[in-house]
C-alpha positions as CSV (number, residue, x, y, z in Angstrom):
1,M,12.6,-15.0,22.8
2,S,8.8,-13.1,24.1
3,D,8.8,-10.7,26.1
4,P,7.1,-11.6,29.7
5,A,5.4,-8.4,30.6
6,P,2.1,-8.3,30.1
7,T,0.6,-5.8,27.5
8,P,-0.9,-3.5,29.4
9,D,2.1,-2.4,31.7
10,L,4.1,-1.7,28.2
11,A,1.2,0.5,27.2
12,A,1.6,2.2,30.0
13,G,5.4,2.1,29.9
14,C,4.9,3.6,26.4
15,Q,2.3,6.4,27.3
16,A,5.0,7.6,30.3
17,G,8.4,7.0,27.7
18,D,9.5,4.4,29.2
19,P,13.0,3.1,26.9
20,H,12.1,-0.7,28.3
21,A,8.7,-0.7,27.2
22,Q,8.9,0.5,24.0
23,A,12.1,-2.0,23.1
24,A,9.9,-4.5,24.5
25,V,6.9,-4.1,22.1
26,V,9.8,-3.5,19.2
27,R,10.8,-7.0,20.2
28,R,7.3,-7.9,20.4
29,Y,6.5,-7.1,17.4
30,A,9.1,-6.0,14.5
31,D,9.7,-9.1,13.2
32,R,5.6,-9.3,12.3
33,L,5.3,-6.1,11.3
34,A,8.1,-6.0,8.3
35,R,6.6,-9.1,7.1
36,L,3.5,-7.7,7.1
37,A,4.4,-4.1,5.5
38,E,7.4,-6.4,3.1
39,G,3.5,-8.3,1.7
40,R,1.8,-4.9,1.4
41,L,4.8,-2.8,-0.9
42,H,4.5,-3.1,-4.5
43,R,7.3,-4.8,-5.9
44,R,8.5,-2.2,-8.6
45,L,9.2,-0.1,-4.4
46,A,11.5,-2.4,-3.8
47,G,14.8,-1.2,-4.0
48,R,13.4,2.0,-2.9
49,V,11.0,1.4,-0.1
50,D,12.7,-1.1,2.9
51,P,9.7,-2.8,5.5
52,E,11.7,-2.1,7.9
53,D,11.8,2.0,7.3
54,V,8.3,1.7,7.1
55,T,7.9,-1.0,10.5
56,Q,9.8,1.8,11.6
57,S,7.8,5.2,10.9
58,A,5.1,3.4,12.4
59,F,7.2,2.8,15.7
60,R,8.6,6.1,15.8
61,T,4.4,7.3,14.9
62,F,2.7,4.7,17.9
63,F,5.9,6.1,20.2
64,R,4.8,9.5,20.1
65,R,0.9,9.0,20.2
66,A,1.2,6.9,23.0
67,A,3.1,9.3,25.1
68,G,0.4,12.0,24.0
69,G,-2.0,9.7,26.0
70,Q,-4.2,8.8,22.4
71,F,-4.3,5.2,23.0
72,R,-6.3,2.9,25.4
73,I,-4.5,-0.6,25.3
74,D,-5.9,-3.6,27.2
75,S,-5.2,-6.6,25.1
76,S,-2.1,-8.2,22.9
77,A,-5.2,-8.4,20.2
78,Q,-5.4,-4.6,20.4
79,L,-1.7,-3.9,20.6
80,W,-0.8,-5.6,17.6
81,G,-4.3,-4.3,15.6
82,L,-3.1,-0.8,16.5
83,L,0.7,-1.3,15.3
84,A,-1.1,-3.8,12.0
85,R,-3.4,-0.2,11.4
86,I,-0.4,1.9,11.5
87,T,2.2,0.1,9.6
88,L,0.0,-0.5,6.8
89,R,-1.2,3.2,6.6
90,K,2.7,3.8,6.4
91,A,3.0,1.6,3.9
92,R,0.3,2.3,1.8
93,G,1.5,6.2,2.4
94,Q,5.1,5.2,1.0
95,A,4.0,3.8,-2.4
96,R,1.6,6.8,-3.2
97,R,4.5,9.1,-2.3
98,H,6.6,7.0,-4.2
99,L,4.3,5.8,-7.4
100,A,3.0,10.0,-7.7
101,G,4.0,11.4,-11.0
102,M,7.2,12.5,-11.7
103,R,8.0,9.9,-8.8
104,D,6.7,7.1,-10.5
105,A,9.6,3.8,-10.7
106,A,8.1,2.9,-14.0
107,A,8.3,6.4,-15.3
108,E,11.9,6.7,-13.8
109,A,12.8,3.1,-16.1
110,G,11.8,5.4,-19.3
111,D,11.9,2.1,-21.4
112,G,9.7,-0.3,-19.5
113,P,6.9,-2.0,-21.6
114,L,4.1,0.4,-21.2
115,A,7.2,3.3,-22.7
116,L,8.2,1.1,-25.8
117,A,3.9,0.6,-26.3
118,A,3.8,4.5,-26.0
119,A,6.2,5.4,-28.3
120,R,4.3,4.1,-31.4
121,D,1.2,4.2,-32.9
122,P,-0.9,0.8,-32.4
123,D,-2.0,-1.1,-35.3
124,P,-5.2,-2.9,-35.5
125,A,-4.4,-6.5,-33.9
126,D,-2.8,-4.7,-30.5
127,A,-5.9,-2.2,-29.8
128,A,-7.9,-5.9,-30.1
129,E,-5.6,-7.4,-27.6
130,L,-5.3,-4.3,-25.3
131,L,-8.7,-4.2,-25.5
132,D,-9.3,-8.4,-24.5
133,H,-6.3,-7.3,-21.5
134,V,-8.5,-4.6,-20.2
135,A,-11.5,-6.4,-20.3
136,A,-9.9,-9.9,-18.5
137,L,-9.0,-6.7,-15.6
138,L,-12.2,-5.2,-15.0
139,R,-14.1,-8.5,-15.6
140,G,-16.2,-9.2,-12.1
141,L,-15.8,-5.5,-11.1
142,P,-17.9,-2.8,-10.1
143,E,-18.4,-0.2,-13.6
144,V,-16.4,2.4,-10.9
145,Y,-12.8,0.3,-11.6
146,G,-13.5,0.9,-15.3
147,D,-14.4,5.2,-14.4
148,V,-11.5,5.2,-12.1
149,L,-9.0,2.7,-14.8
150,G,-10.4,5.0,-18.1
151,R,-9.8,8.9,-16.1
152,R,-6.5,7.6,-14.7
153,L,-5.1,6.8,-17.7
154,A,-6.6,9.8,-19.2
155,G,-4.0,11.6,-17.0
156,E,-6.7,13.2,-14.3
157,S,-5.3,13.0,-10.7
158,V,-6.9,10.9,-8.6
159,A,-8.3,14.1,-6.8
160,D,-10.2,14.8,-9.2
161,A,-11.1,11.1,-10.6
162,A,-12.5,10.6,-6.8
163,A,-15.0,14.4,-7.2
164,A,-15.8,13.4,-10.9
165,L,-16.7,9.6,-9.5
166,G,-18.2,10.9,-6.3
167,V,-16.4,8.6,-4.3
168,S,-13.7,9.1,-1.7
169,R,-9.5,9.3,-3.1
170,Q,-8.8,5.8,-0.7
171,T,-11.5,4.5,-3.1
172,V,-9.8,5.3,-5.9
173,Y,-6.2,4.2,-4.3
174,R,-7.6,1.0,-3.9
175,A,-9.3,0.4,-6.9
176,L,-5.6,1.3,-8.4
177,E,-4.2,-1.2,-5.7
178,L,-7.0,-4.0,-7.2
179,L,-6.3,-3.5,-10.9
180,G,-2.8,-3.3,-10.2
181,D,-2.4,-6.7,-8.4
182,R,-4.5,-7.9,-11.0
183,A,-2.7,-6.3,-14.0
184,T,0.6,-8.3,-12.7
185,R,-1.1,-11.9,-12.1
186,L,-2.8,-11.8,-15.9
187,A,1.0,-10.2,-16.8
188,E,2.5,-13.7,-14.7
189,G,-0.1,-16.0,-16.2
190,F,-2.2,-16.1,-13.6
191,P,-5.5,-15.6,-15.3
192,D,-7.8,-17.8,-12.5
193,S,-7.0,-15.6,-9.8
194,V,-7.9,-12.5,-10.9
């Protein structure tokens, strides 16, 4: 059931800290935002990060900042766009937090395919196969993606890789996310979608 209140009235209510306006905004957008967050969260985070938690965090940020007068919202499209941006940033932040360094969900498993491969020296056939996979992964992408991948595989931090390549950390994160998505599709047998 949709809420009949006009968006500018809801936005004004949120700025005033009105709990009824806040509840109406949550009713109107929570499901869509949760689906958006779920679509952006990596599958490795499924047991760690709940899309609804991301959505609730986005709402808390929106309501706090709205009460501080930081937004001017005149239409439902503006409100949706703002909530979607906040939610996507929260989802990316959660992914970074949970996939960084020692928190890496794959590293915690300790017995994943990468851990098993790292435990032994590759034979020439394995090395050739790895090179083929990397070539397929990087096919059609700008050279900087290969540089990002090489630096991260060498253990360089995102900040150091960004500084060395003269790009922002966000560019490095985006490259890693795209490469991760491509690697997943390749592993699932969908090379045509890469």
